[in-house]
MIDOSE-1310 file (N, C-alpha, C; in nm, 2 decimals, decimal comma, always signed):
residues 245
ffff	-0,43/-2,12/+0,66/-0,39/-1,99/+0,71/-0,50/-1,89/+0,70; -0,50/-1,79/+0,78/-0,61/-1,69/+0,78/-0,55/-1,55/+0,76; -0,62/-1,47/+0,69/-0,57/-1,33/+0,66/-0,65/-1,24/+0,76; -0,57/-1,15/+0,83/-0,63/-1,06/+0,92/-0,61/-0,92/+0,86
ffff	-0,72/-0,84/+0,87/-0,71/-0,70/+0,81/-0,76/-0,61/+0,92; -0,68/-0,51/+0,95/-0,72/-0,40/+1,04/-0,74/-0,27/+0,97; -0,85/-0,20/+1,00/-0,88/-0,08/+0,93/-0,90/+0,03/+1,04; -0,81/+0,12/+1,06/-0,81/+0,22/+1,16/-0,86/+0,35/+1,11
kqkt	-0,95/+0,41/+1,18/-1,00/+0,55/+1,15/-1,07/+0,59/+1,28; -1,12/+0,71/+1,28/-1,19/+0,76/+1,39/-1,33/+0,70/+1,41; -1,40/+0,66/+1,30/-1,53/+0,61/+1,31/-1,52/+0,45/+1,32; -1,64/+0,39/+1,34/-1,64/+0,24/+1,35/-1,62/+0,18/+1,21
ayem	-1,59/+0,05/+1,21/-1,57/-0,01/+1,08/-1,70/-0,02/+1,01; -1,69/-0,02/+0,88/-1,81/-0,02/+0,79/-1,84/-0,16/+0,73; -1,95/-0,18/+0,67/-1,98/-0,30/+0,60/-1,94/-0,29/+0,45; -1,89/-0,39/+0,40/-1,85/-0,38/+0,26/-1,98/-0,37/+0,17
lrsl	-1,97/-0,29/+0,07/-2,08/-0,26/-0,02/-2,09/-0,36/-0,13; -1,97/-0,40/-0,19/-1,96/-0,49/-0,30/-1,81/-0,53/-0,32; -1,79/-0,62/-0,40/-1,65/-0,66/-0,43/-1,61/-0,63/-0,57; -1,48/-0,60/-0,59/-1,44/-0,57/-0,72/-1,44/-0,70/-0,81
vgse	-1,46/-0,68/-0,93/-1,45/-0,80/-1,02/-1,36/-0,76/-1,14; -1,30/-0,87/-1,20/-1,21/-0,85/-1,31/-1,27/-0,92/-1,43; -1,25/-0,86/-1,55/-1,30/-0,92/-1,67/-1,19/-0,89/-1,78; -1,14/-1,00/-1,84/-1,04/-1,00/-1,95/-0,93/-0,90/-1,91
mcir	-0,88/-0,92/-1,79/-0,76/-0,84/-1,74/-0,80/-0,70/-1,72; -0,93/-0,66/-1,72/-0,97/-0,52/-1,70/-1,04/-0,52/-1,56; -1,02/-0,41/-1,50/-1,09/-0,39/-1,37/-1,20/-0,28/-1,39; -1,32/-0,32/-1,39/-1,43/-0,22/-1,42/-1,53/-0,23/-1,30
dryq	-1,57/-0,11/-1,26/-1,66/-0,10/-1,15/-1,74/+0,03/-1,16; -1,83/+0,04/-1,07/-1,91/+0,17/-1,05/-1,86/+0,23/-0,92; -1,83/+0,36/-0,93/-1,79/+0,43/-0,81/-1,88/+0,56/-0,80; -1,89/+0,61/-0,68/-1,95/+0,74/-0,66/-1,84/+0,83/-0,63
rrvh	-1,84/+0,95/-0,70/-1,74/+1,05/-0,68/-1,82/+1,18/-0,64; -1,77/+1,26/-0,55/-1,83/+1,38/-0,51/-1,75/+1,49/-0,58; -1,82/+1,57/-0,66/-1,76/+1,68/-0,73/-1,84/+1,81/-0,70; -1,77/+1,91/-0,65/-1,83/+2,04/-0,62/-1,95/+2,02/-0,53
gtti	-1,94/+1,92/-0,44/-2,05/+1,91/-0,34/-2,17/+1,82/-0,39; -2,16/+1,77/-0,51/-2,27/+1,69/-0,57/-2,22/+1,55/-0,59; -2,29/+1,45/-0,54/-2,26/+1,31/-0,56/-2,31/+1,26/-0,70; -2,22/+1,21/-0,78/-2,25/+1,16/-0,91/-2,21/+1,02/-0,93
keqt	-2,27/+0,95/-1,02/-2,23/+0,81/-1,05/-2,13/+0,82/-1,17; -2,02/+0,75/-1,16/-1,93/+0,74/-1,27/-1,91/+0,59/-1,30; -1,93/+0,55/-1,42/-1,91/+0,41/-1,45/-1,78/+0,39/-1,51; -1,72/+0,27/-1,47/-1,59/+0,23/-1,53/-1,48/+0,33/-1,52
imtr	-1,46/+0,38/-1,40/-1,35/+0,47/-1,37/-1,22/+0,39/-1,39; -1,22/+0,27/-1,35/-1,10/+0,18/-1,37/-1,12/+0,11/-1,50; -1,09/+0,18/-1,61/-1,11/+0,13/-1,74/-0,99/+0,08/-1,81; -0,87/+0,11/-1,76/-0,75/+0,06/-1,82/-0,73/-0,09/-1,81
nfkd	-0,68/-0,15/-1,92/-0,65/-0,29/-1,90/-0,52/-0,30/-1,82; -0,49/-0,42/-1,78/-0,38/-0,44/-1,68/-0,25/-0,39/-1,74; -0,22/-0,41/-1,86/-0,10/-0,36/-1,93/-0,09/-0,21/-1,92; -0,19/-0,14/-1,95/-0,19/+0,01/-1,95/-0,19/+0,06/-1,81
alah	-0,26/-0,01/-1,72/-0,26/+0,04/-1,58/-0,12/+0,03/-1,51; -0,05/-0,08/-1,55/+0,08/-0,10/-1,50/+0,18/+0,01/-1,55; +0,16/+0,04/-1,68/+0,25/+0,14/-1,73/+0,22/+0,28/-1,68; +0,10/+0,30/-1,63/+0,05/+0,43/-1,58/+0,09/+0,46/-1,44
rrty	+0,12/+0,35/-1,36/+0,16/+0,36/-1,22/+0,29/+0,44/-1,20; +0,28/+0,54/-1,12/+0,40/+0,63/-1,09/+0,41/+0,66/-0,94; +0,52/+0,71/-0,90/+0,54/+0,76/-0,76/+0,50/+0,91/-0,75; +0,41/+0,93/-0,66/+0,36/+1,07/-0,63/+0,41/+1,12/-0,49
ynia	+0,48/+1,23/-0,49/+0,53/+1,29/-0,37/+0,44/+1,41/-0,33; +0,36/+1,45/-0,42/+0,27/+1,57/-0,40/+0,13/+1,52/-0,39; +0,07/+1,50/-0,27/-0,06/+1,45/-0,25/-0,14/+1,53/-0,15; -0,27/+1,53/-0,17/-0,36/+1,61/-0,08/-0,44/+1,52/+0,01
nssp	-0,50/+1,58/+0,11/-0,58/+1,50/+0,20/-0,73/+1,49/+0,15; -0,74/+1,42/+0,04/-0,87/+1,40/-0,02/-0,86/+1,27/-0,11; -0,98/+1,22/-0,14/-0,99/+1,10/-0,22/-1,11/+1,11/-0,32; -1,09/+1,06/-0,44/-1,20/+1,06/-0,54/-1,30/+0,95/-0,51
isdn	-1,26/+0,85/-0,43/-1,35/+0,74/-0,40/-1,37/+0,73/-0,24; -1,47/+0,65/-0,20/-1,50/+0,64/-0,06/-1,40/+0,55/+0,01; -1,41/+0,56/+0,14/-1,32/+0,47/+0,23/-1,36/+0,33/+0,20; -1,49/+0,30/+0,18/-1,53/+0,16/+0,15/-1,46/+0,11/+0,03
eikd	-1,46/+0,20/-0,07/-1,40/+0,15/-0,20/-1,25/+0,14/-0,20; -1,18/+0,22/-0,11/-1,04/+0,20/-0,09/-1,02/+0,06/-0,03; -1,10/+0,03/+0,07/-1,08/-0,11/+0,14/-1,12/-0,22/+0,04; -1,21/-0,20/-0,05/-1,25/-0,30/-0,15/-1,12/-0,33/-0,24
iidh	-1,05/-0,22/-0,28/-0,93/-0,24/-0,36/-0,83/-0,33/-0,28; -0,81/-0,30/-0,16/-0,72/-0,38/-0,08/-0,76/-0,52/-0,06; -0,89/-0,54/-0,03/-0,95/-0,67/-0,02/-0,93/-0,76/-0,15; -0,95/-0,69/-0,27/-0,94/-0,76/-0,40/-0,80/-0,80/-0,42
avkh	-0,70/-0,72/-0,38/-0,56/-0,76/-0,40/-0,52/-0,88/-0,31; -0,56/-0,86/-0,18/-0,53/-0,97/-0,08/-0,59/-1,10/-0,12; -0,71/-1,10/-0,18/-0,78/-1,22/-0,21/-0,72/-1,29/-0,33; -0,66/-1,21/-0,43/-0,62/-1,27/-0,56/-0,47/-1,27/-0,59
vpsa	-0,39/-1,19/-0,51/-0,25/-1,19/-0,54/-0,19/-1,33/-0,49; -0,11/-1,39/-0,57/-0,06/-1,52/-0,53/+0,05/-1,51/-0,43; +0,08/-1,63/-0,36/+0,19/-1,64/-0,27/+0,25/-1,78/-0,27; +0,37/-1,79/-0,24/+0,44/-1,92/-0,24/+0,37/-2,02/-0,15
fnsq	+0,35/-2,14/-0,21/+0,28/-2,25/-0,13/+0,14/-2,20/-0,08; +0,08/-2,10/-0,15/-0,04/-2,04/-0,11/-0,04/-2,00/+0,04; +0,07/-1,95/+0,08/+0,10/-1,92/+0,22/+0,01/-1,80/+0,28; -0,03/-1,71/+0,19/-0,12/-1,60/+0,23/-0,07/-1,53/+0,35
stri	+0,06/-1,50/+0,35/+0,13/-1,44/+0,47/+0,12/-1,29/+0,48; +0,07/-1,22/+0,38/+0,06/-1,08/+0,38/-0,05/-1,03/+0,48; -0,01/-0,93/+0,56/-0,11/-0,87/+0,65/-0,10/-0,72/+0,62; -0,22/-0,65/+0,63/-0,23/-0,51/+0,59/-0,30/-0,43/+0,70
vlll	-0,26/-0,31/+0,72/-0,33/-0,22/+0,81/-0,35/-0,09/+0,73; -0,48/-0,05/+0,73/-0,52/+0,08/+0,66/-0,54/+0,19/+0,76; -0,47/+0,29/+0,75/-0,48/+0,41/+0,84/-0,54/+0,53/+0,77; -0,65/+0,58/+0,82/-0,72/+0,69/+0,77/-0,74/+0,80/+0,87
geqh	-0,76/+0,92/+0,83/-0,80/+1,03/+0,92/-0,68/+1,06/+1,02; -0,72/+1,07/+1,15/-0,62/+1,10/+1,25/-0,52/+0,99/+1,27; -0,57/+0,87/+1,24/-0,47/+0,75/+1,26/-0,36/+0,76/+1,15; -0,39/+0,81/+1,03/-0,29/+0,83/+0,93/-0,19/+0,94/+0,98
krlw	-0,25/+1,05/+1,03/-0,16/+1,16/+1,08/-0,07/+1,11/+1,19; -0,13/+1,03/+1,28/-0,05/+0,98/+1,40/+0,07/+0,90/+1,35; +0,05/+0,82/+1,24/+0,17/+0,74/+1,19/+0,28/+0,83/+1,16; +0,26/+0,94/+1,09/+0,37/+1,03/+1,05/+0,42/+1,12/+1,16
ditk	+0,33/+1,14/+1,26/+0,38/+1,20/+1,38/+0,48/+1,11/+1,45; +0,45/+0,98/+1,46/+0,54/+0,88/+1,52/+0,67/+0,88/+1,45; +0,66/+0,88/+1,31/+0,78/+0,88/+1,23/+0,87/+1,00/+1,26; +0,81/+1,12/+1,27/+0,89/+1,24/+1,29/+0,95/+1,24/+1,43
etlk	+0,87/+1,19/+1,53/+0,92/+1,18/+1,67/+1,04/+1,09/+1,68; +1,03/+0,98/+1,60/+1,14/+0,88/+1,60/+1,26/+0,93/+1,54; +1,25/+1,00/+1,42/+1,36/+1,05/+1,35/+1,43/+1,16/+1,42; +1,35/+1,24/+1,49/+1,40/+1,36/+1,56/+1,51/+1,32/+1,66
kivp	+1,50/+1,20/+1,71/+1,59/+1,15/+1,81/+1,73/+1,11/+1,75; +1,73/+1,08/+1,62/+1,85/+1,03/+1,56/+1,91/+1,11/+1,45; +1,82/+1,20/+1,39/+1,87/+1,29/+1,28/+1,93/+1,41/+1,34; +2,05/+1,45/+1,29/+2,11/+1,58/+1,34/+2,01/+1,69/+1,33
eeaf	+2,02/+1,78/+1,43/+1,93/+1,89/+1,44/+1,93/+1,98/+1,31; +2,04/+2,00/+1,25/+2,05/+2,09/+1,14/+1,99/+2,02/+1,01; +1,97/+1,89/+1,02/+1,91/+1,82/+0,90/+1,77/+1,78/+0,92; +1,72/+1,79/+1,05/+1,58/+1,75/+1,07/+1,48/+1,83/+1,01
nate	+1,50/+1,96/+0,99/+1,40/+2,05/+0,93/+1,36/+2,00/+0,79; +1,46/+1,96/+0,71/+1,44/+1,91/+0,58/+1,36/+1,78/+0,58; +1,40/+1,69/+0,68/+1,33/+1,57/+0,70/+1,18/+1,59/+0,73; +1,16/+1,68/+0,83/+1,02/+1,71/+0,87/+0,94/+1,76/+0,76
tkin	+1,00/+1,85/+0,68/+0,93/+1,91/+0,57/+0,89/+1,81/+0,46; +0,98/+1,72/+0,44/+0,95/+1,61/+0,34/+0,83/+1,52/+0,39; +0,84/+1,49/+0,51/+0,73/+1,40/+0,57/+0,60/+1,48/+0,57; +0,60/+1,60/+0,61/+0,47/+1,68/+0,61/+0,41/+1,70/+0,47
nsfa	+0,49/+1,73/+0,38/+0,44/+1,77/+0,24/+0,42/+1,65/+0,15; +0,49/+1,54/+0,17/+0,48/+1,43/+0,08/+0,40/+1,31/+0,13; +0,40/+1,29/+0,26/+0,34/+1,17/+0,32/+0,22/+1,21/+0,42; +0,25/+1,29/+0,52/+0,14/+1,32/+0,61/+0,03/+1,40/+0,55
sgyg	+0,06/+1,47/+0,44/-0,03/+1,56/+0,37/-0,14/+1,48/+0,30; -0,12/+1,35/+0,28/-0,21/+1,26/+0,21/-0,34/+1,23/+0,28; -0,42/+1,14/+0,22/-0,55/+1,10/+0,27/-0,54/+0,98/+0,37; -0,44/+0,89/+0,34/-0,43/+0,77/+0,42/-0,29/+0,70/+0,40
tilf	-0,27/+0,60/+0,47/-0,14/+0,52/+0,46/-0,18/+0,37/+0,47; -0,12/+0,29/+0,39/-0,13/+0,15/+0,40/+0,00/+0,09/+0,45; -0,01/+0,01/+0,55/+0,11/-0,06/+0,61/+0,11/-0,20/+0,56; +0,22/-0,25/+0,51/+0,23/-0,38/+0,46/+0,32/-0,46/+0,56
fedk	+0,27/-0,57/+0,61/+0,34/-0,66/+0,70/+0,34/-0,80/+0,64; +0,44/-0,88/+0,69/+0,44/-1,03/+0,66/+0,44/-1,10/+0,79; +0,36/-1,20/+0,80/+0,34/-1,28/+0,92/+0,45/-1,38/+0,94; +0,54/-1,36/+1,04/+0,65/-1,45/+1,05/+0,61/-1,59/+1,10
kvvk	+0,49/-1,60/+1,17/+0,44/-1,73/+1,21/+0,42/-1,82/+1,09; +0,36/-1,76/+0,99/+0,33/-1,84/+0,87/+0,46/-1,89/+0,80; +0,56/-1,80/+0,80/+0,69/-1,83/+0,74/+0,76/-1,94/+0,82; +0,76/-1,93/+0,95/+0,82/-2,03/+1,03/+0,76/-2,16/+1,02
hlqe	+0,63/-2,16/+1,01/+0,55/-2,29/+0,99/+0,59/-2,36/+0,86; +0,60/-2,28/+0,75/+0,64/-2,34/+0,63/+0,79/-2,39/+0,63; +0,87/-2,32/+0,70/+1,01/-2,36/+0,71/+1,02/-2,50/+0,79; +0,94/-2,51/+0,89/+0,93/-2,64/+0,96/+0,87/-2,75/+0,88
sfpt	+0,77/-2,72/+0,80/+0,70/-2,82/+0,72/+0,78/-2,86/+0,60; +0,86/-2,77/+0,54/+0,93/-2,80/+0,42/+1,08/-2,76/+0,44; +1,15/-2,83/+0,52/+1,29/-2,79/+0,56/+1,38/-2,78/+0,44; +1,36/-2,85/+0,33/+1,44/-2,84/+0,21/+1,44/-2,70/+0,16
ysvk	+1,33/-2,63/+0,17/+1,32/-2,49/+0,12/+1,33/-2,39/+0,23; +1,37/-2,43/+0,35/+1,37/-2,34/+0,46/+1,43/-2,20/+0,44; +1,54/-2,20/+0,38/+1,61/-2,07/+0,36/+1,54/-1,98/+0,26; +1,46/-2,04/+0,18/+1,39/-1,96/+0,07/+1,26/-1,89/+0,12
fplw	+1,20/-1,94/+0,22/+1,07/-1,89/+0,26/+1,07/-1,74/+0,30; +1,17/-1,69/+0,37/+1,17/-1,55/+0,40/+1,18/-1,47/+0,27; +1,26/-1,51/+0,18/+1,27/-1,44/+0,05/+1,13/-1,44/-0,03; +1,07/-1,56/-0,03/+0,94/-1,57/-0,10/+0,84/-1,49/-0,03
sqqt	+0,84/-1,47/+0,10/+0,75/-1,39/+0,17/+0,77/-1,24/+0,13; +0,89/-1,20/+0,11/+0,91/-1,06/+0,07/+0,86/-1,04/-0,07; +0,87/-1,14/-0,16/+0,82/-1,14/-0,29/+0,67/-1,13/-0,29; +0,61/-1,20/-0,20/+0,46/-1,19/-0,19/+0,42/-1,05/-0,15
samh	+0,49/-0,99/-0,05/+0,45/-0,86/-0,01/+0,47/-0,76/-0,13; +0,58/-0,78/-0,21/+0,60/-0,69/-0,32/+0,49/-0,69/-0,42; +0,43/-0,81/-0,45/+0,32/-0,83/-0,54/+0,20/-0,76/-0,49; +0,17/-0,77/-0,36/+0,06/-0,70/-0,30/+0,08/-0,54/-0,31
qlai	+0,20/-0,50/-0,29/+0,22/-0,36/-0,30/+0,20/-0,30/-0,44; +0,25/-0,38/-0,54/+0,23/-0,33/-0,68/+0,08/-0,34/-0,72; +0,01/-0,44/-0,68/-0,13/-0,46/-0,72/-0,21/-0,34/-0,66; -0,19/-0,32/-0,53/-0,27/-0,21/-0,47/-0,23/-0,07/-0,52
wtml	-0,10/-0,05/-0,54/-0,05/+0,08/-0,59/-0,11/+0,11/-0,73; -0,12/+0,00/-0,81/-0,17/+0,02/-0,95/-0,32/+0,05/-0,95; -0,39/-0,02/-0,86/-0,54/+0,00/-0,86/-0,57/+0,13/-0,80; -0,50/+0,17/-0,70/-0,52/+0,31/-0,64/-0,50/+0,42/-0,74
edvg	-0,40/+0,41/-0,82/-0,37/+0,51/-0,92/-0,48/+0,51/-1,02; -0,53/+0,39/-1,06/-0,63/+0,38/-1,17/-0,76/+0,45/-1,13; -0,78/+0,47/-1,00/-0,91/+0,54/-0,96/-0,88/+0,68/-0,93; -0,76/+0,73/-0,95/-0,73/+0,87/-0,93/-0,65/+0,91/-0,81
lgas	-0,60/+0,81/-0,74/-0,51/+0,84/-0,62/-0,37/+0,82/-0,66; -0,28/+0,91/-0,60/-0,14/+0,90/-0,61/-0,08/+0,84/-0,49; +0,03/+0,76/-0,50/+0,09/+0,70/-0,39/+0,24/+0,69/-0,41; +0,31/+0,66/-0,30/+0,45/+0,63/-0,30/+0,48/+0,52/-0,20
lqhy	+0,60/+0,46/-0,21/+0,63/+0,35/-0,12/+0,75/+0,39/-0,03; +0,73/+0,39/+0,10/+0,83/+0,43/+0,19/+0,88/+0,31/+0,28; +1,00/+0,33/+0,34/+1,06/+0,22/+0,42/+1,12/+0,29/+0,54; +1,04/+0,33/+0,64/+1,10/+0,38/+0,77/+1,12/+0,27/+0,87
npli	+1,08/+0,15/+0,83/+1,11/+0,04/+0,92/+1,26/+0,00/+0,90; +1,33/-0,05/+1,01/+1,27/-0,09/+1,14/+1,27/+0,02/+1,24; +1,30/+0,15/+1,20/+1,30/+0,25/+1,30/+1,17/+0,27/+1,38; +1,06/+0,25/+1,31/+0,93/+0,29/+1,37/+0,85/+0,16/+1,40
deai	+0,91/+0,04/+1,39/+0,83/-0,08/+1,41/+0,77/-0,09/+1,55; +0,85/-0,07/+1,65/+0,81/-0,09/+1,79/+0,70/+0,01/+1,82; +0,71/+0,13/+1,78/+0,61/+0,23/+1,81/+0,48/+0,20/+1,74; +0,49/+0,15/+1,62/+0,36/+0,11/+1,55/+0,30/-0,01/+1,62
rsew	+0,37/-0,11/+1,66/+0,31/-0,22/+1,73/+0,24/-0,17/+1,86; +0,30/-0,08/+1,93/+0,25/-0,03/+2,05/+0,12/+0,05/+2,03; +0,13/+0,14/+1,93/+0,02/+0,23/+1,90/-0,11/+0,16/+1,86; -0,09/+0,06/+1,77/-0,21/-0,01/+1,72/-0,22/-0,15/+1,76
nidp	-0,15/-0,19/+1,87/-0,16/-0,33/+1,92/-0,14/-0,43/+1,81; -0,04/-0,42/+1,73/-0,01/-0,51/+1,62/+0,06/-0,64/+1,68; +0,02/-0,75/+1,63/+0,09/-0,88/+1,66/+0,24/-0,87/+1,64; +0,32/-0,90/+1,74/+0,46/-0,89/+1,73/+0,52/-0,98/+1,63
ewdl	+0,45/-1,08/+1,58/+0,50/-1,16/+1,47/+0,48/-1,10/+1,34; +0,40/-0,99/+1,33/+0,39/-0,92/+1,20/+0,51/-0,84/+1,18; +0,58/-0,86/+1,07/+0,70/-0,79/+1,03/+0,67/-0,68/+0,94; +0,69/-0,55/+0,98/+0,66/-0,44/+0,89/+0,76/-0,43/+0,77
iaqm	+0,70/-0,42/+0,65/+0,78/-0,43/+0,53/+0,78/-0,29/+0,46; +0,67/-0,22/+0,45/+0,67/-0,09/+0,38/+0,54/-0,01/+0,42; +0,55/+0,12/+0,39/+0,44/+0,21/+0,42/+0,41/+0,28/+0,28; +0,28/+0,29/+0,25/+0,23/+0,35/+0,13/+0,13/+0,46/+0,16
pfgt	+0,18/+0,59/+0,17/+0,09/+0,70/+0,18/+0,03/+0,73/+0,05; -0,10/+0,77/+0,05/-0,17/+0,80/-0,07/-0,27/+0,92/-0,05; -0,31/+0,98/-0,16/-0,40/+1,09/-0,16/-0,42/+1,14/-0,30; -0,51/+1,24/-0,32/-0,53/+1,30/-0,45/-0,40/+1,37/-0,50
ptqq	-0,35/+1,34/-0,62/-0,23/+1,40/-0,66/-0,25/+1,55/-0,69; -0,15/+1,63/-0,65/-0,15/+1,78/-0,67/-0,05/+1,82/-0,77; +0,03/+1,73/-0,81/+0,14/+1,76/-0,91/+0,18/+1,63/-0,98; +0,19/+1,63/-1,11/+0,23/+1,51/-1,19/+0,38/+1,49/-1,17
pgpk	+0,42/+1,36/-1,17/+0,56/+1,33/-1,17/+0,63/+1,36/-1,30; +0,76/+1,37/-1,30/+0,83/+1,40/-1,42/+0,85/+1,28/-1,50; +0,92/+1,29/-1,62/+0,94/+1,18/-1,70/+1,02/+1,07/-1,63; +0,99/+0,95/-1,67/+1,05/+0,83/-1,61/+1,16/+0,78/-1,70
eisp	+1,28/+0,76/-1,64/+1,39/+0,71/-1,72/+1,38/+0,56/-1,72; +1,39/+0,50/-1,84/+1,38/+0,35/-1,85/+1,51/+0,30/-1,91; +1,58/+0,21/-1,84/+1,70/+0,15/-1,90/+1,67/+0,06/-2,02; +1,77/+0,05/-2,11/+1,74/-0,03/-2,23/+1,70/-0,17/-2,19
ldkr	+1,59/-0,22/-2,26/+1,54/-0,35/-2,22/+1,63/-0,46/-2,27; +1,71/-0,44/-2,38/+1,80/-0,55/-2,43/+1,91/-0,57/-2,33; +1,93/-0,49/-2,23/+2,03/-0,51/-2,13/+1,98/-0,58/-2,01; +1,84/-0,60/-2,01/+1,78/-0,66/-1,89/+1,70/-0,78/-1,92
ilvf	+1,68/-0,81/-2,05/+1,59/-0,92/-2,08/+1,67/-1,01/-2,18; +1,67/-1,14/-2,16/+1,73/-1,23/-2,25/+1,62/-1,33/-2,30; +1,63/-1,36/-2,43/+1,53/-1,45/-2,49/+1,61/-1,56/-2,56; +1,58/-1,69/-2,53/+1,65/-1,80/-2,60/+1,54/-1,88/-2,67
k	+1,56/-1,92/-2,79/+1,47/-2,00/-2,87/+1,54/-2,12/-2,92
């Protein structure tokens, strides 16, 4: 199976500068960050170990149209996740589209246009405000897809597990979402996970000529956080975890 990655923005695609590397469950790299108009080198921005990075990941609904890292480095994070996140039967069924600049804004215009047709007029203003301030206001959006061709092929090849492959495909997508979300936050970007599918599926396929076999799973808008999230409520672990010895 092959992985296809589309990167949409106003400029042409760039060449990768380097790949991310992991060491002892830590993700460490060099990044360039522009501060007050001056480019500086910062070493080991991603310095949390995996355990700490996972705990630090939160949902951000207040994000700005800026990024502490370059577009190349954002794509490197996605490449790293797609290369190393596991999948059932090594299916590698996840497909990703990265939207930046005007392409990112176009996605949320499409979403508003779609919702305006079905949301009552008196409720649409609140919906539009939420999209403008929490999603369209960001720097970019990552679209997560699963390739149904891959899933169908596995169902045909392993009929005993046929009913399970769509579920395992969703689990594969979820792992990619978590990995990318965590790494984005660890470099200073805030993100959230949205699910306007299937309402916007056809419009997205038409706008960016997406393979009809790619099934849209989720949308992840991201950008520089402008406000920290509140405390997170955690249900008691003893109600959710069982240990038998």
